[in-house]
C-alpha positions in Angstrom: 1.9 -43.5 46.6 4.7 -42.7 44.1 7.0 -45.4 45.6 4.3 -47.9 45.5 3.6 -47.3 42.0 7.3 -47.0 41.1 7.8 -50.7 42.6 4.5 -51.9 40.6 5.6 -50.7 37.1 9.5 -51.4 37.4 8.5 -54.8 38.9 6.4 -55.7 36.3 7.6 -54.2 33.1 8.9 -56.9 31.5 5.7 -59.2 32.7 3.4 -56.6 31.9 4.4 -54.2 29.2 1.2 -52.8 28.8 0.7 -52.1 32.5 3.6 -49.3 32.0 1.8 -47.4 29.4 -1.3 -47.6 31.1 -0.3 -45.7 34.1 1.4 -43.0 32.0 -1.6 -40.7 32.1 -2.1 -41.0 35.7 1.7 -40.0 36.4 1.3 -37.3 33.6 -1.8 -36.0 35.9 -0.6 -36.8 39.5 3.2 -36.2 39.6 2.4 -32.1 38.8 0.1 -32.3 41.5 2.1 -33.9 43.9 4.8 -31.3 43.2 2.2 -28.5 44.1 2.9 -27.5 47.8 5.7 -30.0 48.3 8.7 -29.2 50.1 11.8 -29.0 48.2 13.0 -32.4 49.2 10.0 -34.0 48.1 9.8 -32.0 44.6 13.6 -33.6 44.1 12.4 -37.1 44.8 9.7 -36.8 42.2 12.2 -35.1 39.4 14.7 -37.9 40.3 12.1 -40.6 39.9 11.1 -39.4 36.4 15.0 -39.1 35.8 14.9 -42.8 36.8 12.3 -43.9 34.6 13.6 -42.0 31.5 17.0 -43.4 31.9 15.4 -46.9 32.4 13.4 -46.1 29.3 9.9 -47.2 31.3 8.0 -44.8 29.0 8.6 -43.7 25.3 11.2 -40.9 24.8 8.2 -38.4 24.0 6.1 -39.4 27.1 9.7 -39.2 29.4 9.9 -35.6 28.0 6.0 -34.9 28.1 6.6 -36.0 32.1 9.7 -34.2 32.5 8.1 -31.0 31.0 5.1 -31.3 33.3 7.5 -31.4 36.3 9.5 -28.6 35.0 12.7 -30.5 34.5 15.2 -30.1 32.2 14.8 -33.2 29.3 18.5 -33.2 28.3 20.8 -35.4 29.7 24.0 -34.5 31.3 27.0 -35.3 29.5 29.6 -37.2 31.1 33.6 -36.3 30.8 34.9 -38.5 28.1 38.4 -37.9 29.4 37.9 -39.5 32.4 40.9 -42.7 32.5 
């Protein structure tokens, strides 16, 4: 179900910007529920989805942080090595 929701919000975020904000409360409620009892692979996929949404700025920064906290995910971005040539 999360894959369908992901496709819906990402493919329509520019055409229907309110759709993303309207879906946020549902994601905040259901994604942590989906984590409970899920195997490690599924939990990793759910966390990755939240990270992708954060990177693509699908939600406000505050809402992205709320979602990641609800999933028990670190909200700090990893720093990339600036010395790579």
